[in-house]
C-alpha positions as CSV (number, residue, x, y, z in Angstrom):
1,M,207.4,55.2,38.2
2,A,206.5,57.9,40.6
3,R,208.8,60.4,38.6
4,A,207.2,59.2,35.3
5,A,203.7,59.7,36.8
6,F,204.6,63.0,37.9
7,N,205.8,64.0,34.5
8,A,202.8,62.6,32.9
9,W,200.7,64.6,35.4
10,L,202.5,67.8,34.1
11,D,202.4,66.8,30.4
12,R,198.6,65.8,30.3
13,R,197.5,68.9,32.2
14,A,196.0,67.1,35.2
15,A,195.7,70.4,37.0
16,S,193.3,71.8,34.3
17,K,191.4,68.5,34.3
18,G,191.1,68.8,38.1
19,A,189.5,72.2,37.9
20,A,187.0,70.9,35.4
21,L,186.3,67.9,37.6
22,T,185.9,70.1,40.6
23,L,183.0,72.0,38.8
24,Y,181.3,68.9,37.9
25,V,181.6,67.4,41.5
26,L,180.2,70.6,43.0
27,F,177.2,70.6,40.8
28,S,176.7,66.8,41.1
29,L,177.2,66.7,44.9
30,A,173.8,67.6,46.2
31,P,172.0,65.0,43.8
32,M,174.7,62.4,44.5
33,L,174.2,62.8,48.3
34,I,170.3,62.4,47.7
35,L,170.9,59.3,45.8
36,V,173.4,57.8,48.3
37,V,171.2,58.7,51.3
38,A,168.2,57.2,49.6
39,L,169.8,53.9,48.9
40,A,171.4,53.6,52.3
41,S,168.1,54.6,54.0
42,M,166.5,51.4,52.5
43,F,168.4,49.5,55.2
44,F,169.3,52.1,57.9
45,D,167.4,55.0,59.6
46,E,167.6,58.1,57.3
47,N,168.8,60.4,60.1
48,A,171.6,58.0,61.0
49,V,172.6,57.9,57.4
50,R,172.7,61.7,57.1
51,T,174.7,61.9,60.4
52,A,177.2,59.2,59.4
53,L,177.7,60.8,55.9
54,L,178.2,64.2,57.3
55,T,180.7,62.8,59.9
56,E,182.6,60.8,57.3
57,L,182.8,63.6,54.7
58,G,183.3,66.4,57.4
59,G,186.3,64.5,58.7
60,L,187.8,64.8,55.3
61,T,187.0,68.4,54.4
62,G,187.5,70.1,57.8
63,A,185.2,72.3,59.8
64,Q,184.5,75.0,57.1
65,G,184.0,72.4,54.3
66,G,181.9,70.4,56.7
67,D,179.6,73.5,57.1
68,A,179.0,73.5,53.4
69,L,178.3,69.7,53.3
70,K,176.0,70.1,56.3
71,A,174.0,72.8,54.3
72,I,173.9,70.6,51.2
73,I,172.7,67.5,53.1
74,A,170.1,69.5,54.9
75,G,168.9,70.9,51.6
76,A,168.7,67.5,50.1
77,R,165.8,66.5,52.3
78,R,162.7,66.5,50.1
79,E,159.0,66.7,51.1
80,D,156.7,64.1,49.8
81,E,155.7,64.6,46.1
82,G,153.2,63.3,43.7
83,L,154.0,60.3,41.4
84,A,154.7,62.4,38.4
85,A,156.8,64.9,40.2
86,S,158.8,62.1,42.0
87,L,159.6,60.5,38.7
88,I,160.8,63.6,37.0
89,S,162.8,64.6,40.0
90,G,164.2,61.1,40.2
91,V,165.4,61.2,36.7
92,I,166.9,64.6,37.0
93,V,168.7,63.5,40.3
94,L,170.0,60.4,38.5
95,V,171.3,62.1,35.5
96,T,172.9,65.0,37.5
97,A,174.4,62.6,40.2
98,T,176.2,60.6,37.5
99,S,177.7,63.7,35.6
100,A,180.8,63.8,37.8
101,F,181.5,60.2,37.0
102,A,181.0,60.7,33.4
103,E,183.4,63.7,33.5
104,L,185.8,61.5,35.5
105,K,185.7,58.7,32.9
106,E,186.5,61.1,30.1
107,S,189.5,62.5,32.1
108,L,190.8,59.0,32.9
109,D,190.5,58.0,29.2
110,E,192.6,61.1,28.3
111,L,195.1,60.4,31.0
112,W,195.5,56.7,29.7
113,E,195.6,58.2,26.1
114,I,192.6,56.0,24.9
115,P,191.2,57.1,21.7
116,P,187.4,58.1,21.8
117,S,185.1,55.2,21.5
118,E,183.3,54.7,18.2
119,G,179.5,54.1,18.1
120,S,176.2,55.7,18.7
121,G,176.4,58.7,20.9
122,V,173.3,57.9,22.8
123,W,174.4,54.3,23.4
124,L,177.7,55.4,24.8
125,M,176.1,58.0,27.1
126,L,173.7,55.3,28.3
127,K,176.6,53.0,29.1
128,E,178.5,55.7,30.9
129,R,175.5,56.5,33.0
130,I,174.8,53.0,33.9
131,L,178.4,52.6,34.9
132,S,178.3,55.8,36.9
133,F,175.2,54.6,38.6
134,G,177.0,51.4,39.6
135,L,179.7,53.5,41.2
136,V,177.1,55.4,43.2
137,L,175.9,52.1,44.4
138,V,179.4,51.2,45.6
139,L,179.5,54.4,47.5
140,A,176.2,53.6,49.1
141,L,177.4,50.2,50.0
142,M,180.6,51.6,51.5
143,L,178.4,53.9,53.6
144,M,176.2,51.2,54.7
145,M,179.3,49.1,55.8
146,T,180.5,52.2,57.7
147,L,177.3,52.5,59.5
148,A,177.3,48.8,60.4
149,V,180.7,49.0,61.7
150,N,180.1,52.2,63.6
151,A,177.0,50.6,65.2
152,G,179.1,47.5,66.2
153,L,181.9,49.7,67.5
154,A,179.5,51.7,69.8
155,A,178.0,48.4,71.0
156,L,181.4,46.9,71.9
157,Q,182.7,50.1,73.5
158,G,179.6,50.3,75.6
159,S,180.2,46.8,76.9
160,W,183.6,47.7,78.5
161,A,183.8,49.7,81.8
162,D,187.1,51.3,80.6
163,P,186.6,52.5,77.0
164,T,190.3,53.7,76.8
165,D,191.5,50.2,76.9
166,P,190.2,47.7,74.2
167,G,188.1,50.6,72.8
168,K,191.4,52.2,71.4
169,L,192.1,49.0,69.5
170,L,188.7,49.3,67.9
171,Q,189.4,52.9,67.0
172,Y,192.5,51.8,65.3
173,A,190.6,49.1,63.6
174,M,188.0,51.7,62.4
175,A,190.8,53.8,60.9
176,G,192.2,50.6,59.2
177,L,188.7,50.0,57.8
178,S,188.5,53.5,56.5
179,M,191.7,53.0,54.6
180,V,190.3,49.7,53.2
181,I,187.0,51.4,52.1
182,V,188.9,54.3,50.4
183,T,191.1,51.8,48.6
184,V,188.1,49.7,47.3
185,I,186.5,52.9,46.0
186,F,189.6,54.0,44.1
187,A,190.2,50.4,42.8
188,F,186.7,50.2,41.3
189,I,187.0,53.6,39.6
190,Y,190.4,52.7,38.2
191,K,189.2,49.4,37.1
192,Y,186.0,50.1,35.4
193,L,186.0,53.8,34.3
194,P,188.8,53.9,31.8
195,A,187.7,52.3,28.5
196,T,190.5,49.7,28.3
197,P,190.9,46.3,30.2
198,I,193.1,46.8,33.3
199,A,194.2,43.9,35.4
200,W,193.1,44.0,39.1
201,R,196.9,43.6,40.1
202,D,197.6,46.8,38.4
203,V,194.6,48.6,39.9
204,I,195.3,47.4,43.5
205,V,198.8,48.9,43.5
206,G,197.6,52.2,42.2
207,A,194.6,52.2,44.6
208,I,196.7,51.5,47.6
209,L,199.1,54.3,46.8
210,T,196.3,56.7,46.2
211,A,194.6,55.8,49.4
212,I,197.8,56.4,51.3
213,L,198.3,59.7,49.6
214,F,194.7,60.6,50.0
215,M,194.5,59.7,53.8
216,G,197.8,61.5,54.3
217,G,196.9,64.4,52.2
218,K,193.6,64.9,54.0
219,V,195.5,65.8,57.0
220,V,197.6,68.3,55.3
221,I,194.5,69.7,53.4
222,G,192.6,69.7,56.7
223,L,195.3,71.7,58.5
224,Y,195.2,74.1,55.7
225,L,191.5,74.5,55.6
226,G,191.3,74.6,59.4
227,H,193.8,77.4,59.7
228,G,192.8,79.3,56.7
229,D,190.3,82.1,57.4
230,F,188.0,81.7,54.5
231,G,185.1,83.2,56.4
232,N,186.8,86.8,56.5
233,A,188.2,86.4,53.1
234,Y,185.1,85.3,51.3
235,G,182.3,86.1,53.8
236,A,179.2,83.8,53.5
237,A,180.8,81.9,50.6
238,G,183.8,80.8,52.8
239,S,182.5,77.3,53.5
240,I,181.9,76.7,49.8
241,V,185.3,78.0,48.9
242,A,186.8,75.6,51.6
243,L,184.9,72.7,50.0
244,I,186.0,73.6,46.5
245,T,189.6,73.7,47.6
246,W,189.3,70.3,49.1
247,I,187.7,68.7,46.0
248,Y,190.4,70.3,43.7
249,Y,193.4,69.1,45.7
250,S,191.6,65.6,46.1
251,A,191.3,65.6,42.4
252,Q,195.0,66.1,42.0
253,I,195.9,63.2,44.3
254,F,193.3,61.1,42.4
255,F,194.8,61.9,39.0
256,F,198.4,61.3,40.1
257,G,197.3,57.8,41.4
258,A,195.6,57.1,38.1
259,L,198.8,58.1,36.2
260,F,200.8,55.9,38.6
261,T,198.5,53.0,37.8
262,H,199.1,53.6,34.1
263,E,202.8,53.7,34.5
264,Y,202.8,50.6,36.6
265,A,200.6,48.8,34.1
266,M,202.9,49.8,31.2
267,T,206.2,49.0,33.0
268,L,205.4,46.0,35.2
269,G,201.8,45.1,34.7
270,S,199.4,43.8,32.2
271,H,200.1,46.5,29.6
272,R,203.9,46.2,29.5
273,H,203.7,44.3,26.1
274,R,201.8,47.3,24.6
275,S,204.3,49.9,25.6
């Protein structure tokens, strides 16, 4: 199935789709972060939310990509606005933040070879935006879970005189939780974005594989970004180039996982009777 998924990755031009998705993610990143921070800040301190988000994303993208994210998150802080301005900016943020998920849905439909949906263009767009907003809510929920666990971890580590003993176990538990969170996010995307019913058993297999590849790939990509001298090569734009590089290669891992999910569903899963 892995070989079939790789061949499908080549045949369906996943590399080109990854380039298009990278552009959408780059333009949607700032409003998406605004939305996630705003939702999580309803339950946690805003500065703690921003710090946690920067820590989690910076751990994935490396130091140079983290610099770009830090600038984006810092720029996402908005001053108090009037009601009309707040409503207008809120709509713009919502539409822009969900654009990447809308592009992701279209790419997944093409990878799954799903024919275009029939019906009103406005209604379809509205459905896509609602679904995309739901996925943003999932991201915010995952961030809140991370904040809660981090707070508990800090409290437990502080209660032990020797933080290198049971504290190490908690760090391993936190790494395991990160894997679970990434798997859940991939599972929700693979389950609900493609315009075809997909069984959870199919989705879980693909999501676990993608999470393993993603967590392993982030080490390789992180080493590349950490040793690549983007600053000298691209000057002030070096941190943005590093971030684009990470988004692009992450998109390739994601699309391979989606195609593996497709092959599994068609071969052993809920879609085998349709193949």
